[in-house]
C-alpha positions in Angstrom: -29.8 15.5 12.4 -29.4 11.9 10.5 -30.6 8.2 11.5 -28.3 7.7 14.5 -26.9 10.8 15.0 -27.4 11.9 19.0 -30.4 14.3 20.0 -28.7 17.9 20.2 -29.1 17.5 23.5 -27.2 14.6 24.5 -24.3 15.7 21.8 -24.1 18.9 24.2 -23.8 17.1 27.6 -20.8 15.3 26.7 -18.3 16.0 29.0 -15.5 16.4 26.9 -17.9 18.5 23.9 -18.4 21.9 26.5 -16.5 24.2 24.3 -16.8 23.0 21.1 -21.2 22.5 20.0 -21.7 20.2 16.8 -21.6 22.3 14.6 -24.8 22.9 11.9 -22.5 21.7 8.9 -21.2 18.6 10.1 -21.8 15.3 8.8 -24.1 12.7 10.3 -23.5 9.9 11.2 -24.6 8.0 7.8 -22.9 10.4 5.9 -19.6 9.4 7.8 -20.1 5.5 7.6 -20.3 6.0 3.8 -17.2 8.0 3.4 -15.5 5.5 5.7 -16.7 2.4 4.0 -15.9 3.7 1.0 -12.5 4.2 1.6 -11.4 0.7 3.8 -13.5 -1.3 0.8 -11.1 0.4 -1.8 -8.1 -0.3 0.5 -9.9 -4.5 0.6 -10.0 -4.0 -3.0 -6.4 -3.1 -3.6 -5.2 -6.0 -1.4 -7.5 -8.2 -3.6 -6.1 -7.2 -6.7 -2.3 -7.5 -5.7 -3.5 -11.0 -4.1 -4.9 -12.0 -7.6 -1.9 -10.8 -9.5 0.5 -13.1 -6.9 -2.2 -16.2 -7.7 -2.8 -15.7 -11.1 1.0 -15.4 -11.9 0.1 -12.1 -14.4 2.7 -9.1 -12.1 0.6 -6.6 -14.1 -2.5 -6.9 -12.2 0.0 -5.2 -9.1 0.0 -2.5 -11.5 -3.7 -2.0 -10.9 -3.1 -1.3 -7.4 -0.4 1.1 -7.6 -3.2 3.3 -10.0 -5.7 2.9 -7.7 -3.4 4.6 -5.2 -4.5 8.3 -6.3 -7.4 7.9 -5.9 -7.6 6.3 -2.1 -5.7 9.8 -1.6 -8.8 11.2 -3.6 -11.1 9.5 -1.0 -9.0 10.6 1.8 -9.4 14.0 1.0 -13.0 13.5 1.0 -12.6 12.5 4.6 -9.9 15.3 5.8 -12.3 17.8 4.3 -15.2 16.9 6.4 -13.0 16.5 9.3 -12.5 20.0 9.2 -16.0 20.8 9.3 -15.5 22.0 5.9 -13.1 25.1 6.3 -10.5 24.0 3.9 -11.1 24.5 -0.2 -8.0 23.9 -1.4 -8.7 19.7 -0.5 -11.3 19.8 -2.7 -9.3 20.9 -5.8 -6.8 18.3 -4.5 -9.6 15.9 -4.7 -10.4 16.5 -8.2 -7.0 16.6 -9.0 -6.0 13.0 -7.9 -9.5 11.8 -9.2 -8.3 12.9 -12.6 -4.8 11.0 -11.8 -6.4 7.9 -10.2 -8.2 7.6 -13.4 -5.5 8.1 -15.8 -3.5 5.6 -13.7 -6.0 3.0 -13.3 -6.7 3.2 -17.5 -3.2 2.6 -18.4 -3.2 0.0 -15.7 -6.2 -2.0 -17.0 -4.5 -1.2 -21.0 -1.0 -3.6 -19.3 -3.5 -6.0 -18.4 -5.4 -6.2 -21.2 -2.1 -6.5 -23.5 -0.7 -9.1 -21.3 -3.8 -11.1 -22.1 -2.6 -10.5 -25.5 -5.0 -7.8 -26.4 -4.4 -5.4 -29.7 -6.0 -2.1 -31.1 -7.0 -4.8 -34.1 -9.3 -6.6 -31.6 -11.2 -3.0 -31.7 -12.5 -3.9 -34.9 -15.3 -6.0 -35.3 -15.0 -6.4 -39.4 -12.2 -8.2 -41.6 -11.1 -10.5 -39.5 -8.8 -13.5 -40.9 -8.3 -16.8 -40.0 -4.8 -15.7 -38.6 -6.8 -13.6 -36.3 -9.9 -16.2 -35.2 -6.5 -18.6 -34.7 -5.5 -15.7 -32.0 -9.1 -15.2 -31.0 -8.8 -18.9 -29.6 -5.4 -18.5 -28.2 -6.3 -15.8 -26.1 -9.9 -17.3 -25.0 -8.2 -20.2 -23.7 -5.5 -17.8 -22.0 -8.9 -16.2 -20.5 -10.5 -19.7 -19.3 -7.3 -21.0 -17.5 -7.1 -17.5 -16.4 -10.6 -18.0 -14.5 -9.7 -21.0 -13.5 -6.9 -19.5 -11.7 -9.4 -16.9 -10.3 -11.5 -19.4 -9.1 -9.0 -21.8 -7.0 -8.1 -17.7 -5.6 -11.7 -18.1 -4.6 -11.8 -21.4 -3.3 -9.0 -21.3 -1.4 -9.9 -18.1 0.1 -13.6 -19.1 0.8 -12.6 -21.1 3.7 -10.7 -18.8 5.7 -13.0 -15.8 6.1 -16.2 -16.1 5.1 -17.7 -13.2 3.4 -20.7 -12.2 5.9 -18.4 -12.0 8.7 -15.6 -9.7 6.2 -19.4 -7.3 5.9 -20.1 -7.4 9.9 -16.1 -6.0 10.3 -16.6 -3.5 7.9 -19.7 -2.5 8.7 -18.6 -2.3 12.9 -15.2 -0.9 12.0 -17.3 2.2 10.0 -20.0 3.0 12.9 -17.3 2.3 15.3 -15.7 5.6 13.2 -18.0 7.3 12.6 -19.0 7.8 16.1 -15.3 8.3 17.2 -15.3 10.7 14.4 -18.4 12.5 14.7 -18.6 13.0 18.7 -14.9 12.6 19.7 -13.4 15.6 17.6 -15.8 17.8 19.7 -12.8 17.1 22.4 -10.3 18.7 20.3 -9.4 22.1 18.8 -7.7 21.6 15.6 -10.9 20.2 13.7 -12.5 23.8 14.8 -9.2 26.0 13.1 -7.8 26.5 9.7 -4.9 24.0 10.0 -3.7 23.1 6.2 -0.4 21.4 7.1 -1.9 19.2 9.8 -4.4 18.7 6.4 -1.6 17.7 4.3 -0.1 15.4 6.7 -3.1 13.7 6.8 -3.5 13.7 3.3 -0.5 12.2 2.4 0.3 9.9 5.5 -3.0 7.5 5.0 -2.2 6.6 1.0 1.6 6.3 2.4 0.8 4.1 5.0 -1.4 1.9 3.1 1.2 2.1 -0.2 4.1 0.9 2.4 3.0 -3.3 2.4 3.1 -3.1 -1.2 5.8 -1.3 -1.4 7.8 -4.0 0.9 6.6 -6.9 -1.3 7.7 -5.4 -4.4 10.8 -4.9 -6.2 11.1 -1.7 -5.7 12.7 -1.8 -1.9 15.0 -3.8 -3.7 18.3 -2.0 -4.4 20.9 -5.3 -5.7 23.6 -6.3 -3.5 26.2 -4.3 -2.4 30.7 -6.0 -2.7 30.2 -8.1 -0.1 27.0 -9.5 -1.9 24.3 -8.6 0.7 21.3 -7.3 0.0 21.4 -3.5 0.4 19.0 -2.0 2.7 18.2 0.9 0.8 19.5 3.5 -2.0 22.1 6.7 -1.0 24.0 9.1 -2.2 26.7 6.5 -3.4 24.8 5.2 -5.6 24.0 8.6 -7.4 28.0 9.6 -7.4 28.5 6.5 -9.3 27.1 8.3 -12.3 29.4 11.4 -11.5 28.9 14.7 -12.6 25.7 13.1 -14.4 24.6 11.7 -10.9 25.5 14.7 -9.5 23.7 17.1 -11.5 20.4 14.7 -12.0 19.9 15.0 -8.3 20.3 19.3 -7.9 17.5 18.9 -11.0 15.3 16.8 -9.3 15.4 18.7 -5.7 15.4 22.4 -7.7 11.8 20.1 -9.1 10.7 19.9 -5.5 11.7 23.7 -4.7 9.8 25.0 -7.8 6.7 23.1 -7.2 6.7 24.0 -3.5 6.2 27.4 -3.4 3.2 27.4 -5.9 1.2 24.7 -4.1 2.5 26.7 -0.9 1.0 30.1 -2.1 -2.1 28.8 -3.7 -3.1 27.0 -0.4 -2.6 30.3 1.6 -5.2 31.7 -1.2 -7.6 29.0 -1.2 -7.3 29.2 2.8 -7.4 32.8 3.5 -8.7 34.6 0.3 -5.6 36.5 -0.6 -1.9 35.5 -2.6 0.6 36.1 -0.1 3.1 39.1 0.5 6.4 37.4 1.6 8.3 40.7 1.0 6.1 42.7 3.2 3.5 40.5 5.9 5.5 38.6 8.1 2.2 35.9 8.3 2.5 35.9 5.0 5.8 34.8 4.9 5.9 32.5 8.0 2.4 30.7 6.7 4.2 30.1 3.3 7.4 29.2 4.4 5.4 26.6 7.3 3.9 24.9 4.0 7.2 24.3 2.5 9.0 23.0 5.8 5.7 21.1 6.2 6.1 19.6 2.3 9.8 19.5 2.8 8.9 17.1 6.1 6.9 14.7 3.8 9.6 14.6 1.3 12.0 13.1 3.7 9.7 10.0 3.9 10.8 9.7 0.1 14.3 9.9 0.3 14.7 6.4 -1.9 11.7 7.7 -4.5 14.1 11.4 -4.8 17.3 9.3 -5.0 15.1 6.6 -7.6 14.2 9.6 -9.9 17.5 11.2 -9.9 19.2 7.7 -10.6 16.6 6.9 -13.4 17.4 10.6 -14.4 20.9 10.3 -14.3 21.7 8.6 -18.0 19.3 11.2 -19.7 21.7 13.9 -18.4 24.8 12.2 -18.9 23.8 11.9 -23.3 22.3 15.2 -23.2 23.9 18.0 -21.0 27.2 16.5 -19.3 28.6 14.7 -22.7 26.1 16.5 -25.6 29.4 17.9 -27.4 30.8 14.9 -27.2 27.6 12.6 -28.4 27.3 15.5 -31.4 
């Protein structure tokens, strides 16, 4: 038992833990605290970066918040994996993929921030600096000083609203409470003790979506222009896609086909990771039902991203128009 864990007798005596004693591979309280604090601190860091972008007027910093989202999802994967007592190995693979993706997106975001501050690839060369480059360096240093001054104003304004010690206390208290609720509260329910990939995937997708939603509201992503009456549109619709004619419809069909082309291999891999065999959807009804369940769960999650799917179709429509529907005319 780790520091802070209940003695085995106390854990077994909990009224709701009579059917499920604490497993040997369950995380200790300190380990749960580390996991939860990492996720919570990352959410706070994403918000601080976003606020920094608004206060300094450098919108490229917001790209770093979006770039951090896959890494946040990776942390959620780790917590979900342990929530189910390490029973689903495909979550580990998913965590690794999200980590690799997040490293890439954060690198891209960092490059965009550097370029917005005047950085060029020529700055990598420490030699052959001519006078013009020295002037550029001087200009960039002045820009950095101004940005630092703006950042200082941000810190000065925020320091009066909430003391760092108070924030630290809130994070500590939240992680401790969540850790005890998770470790001993889940002993009173059945789902953590069974292999339930759809539920695990739902948690992994839902938490990052909830984290991203406030940023979607504050960004131009949810701005869809104005309708014929001059009022702000509430969202994208198929009518926007149909405005592109045959190219728009074909682009939408291609985006939907892309989802289903990915859905079956992902569902089959998830079944393999959980059961140790590839699905036999022709002869085994259980495998067929499980794979369809995976796909159904993914389709319901995809419904939450209808604006993204419609936006992808709209972004693809010009290419489809140029390279497919009107290819002969362009040639």
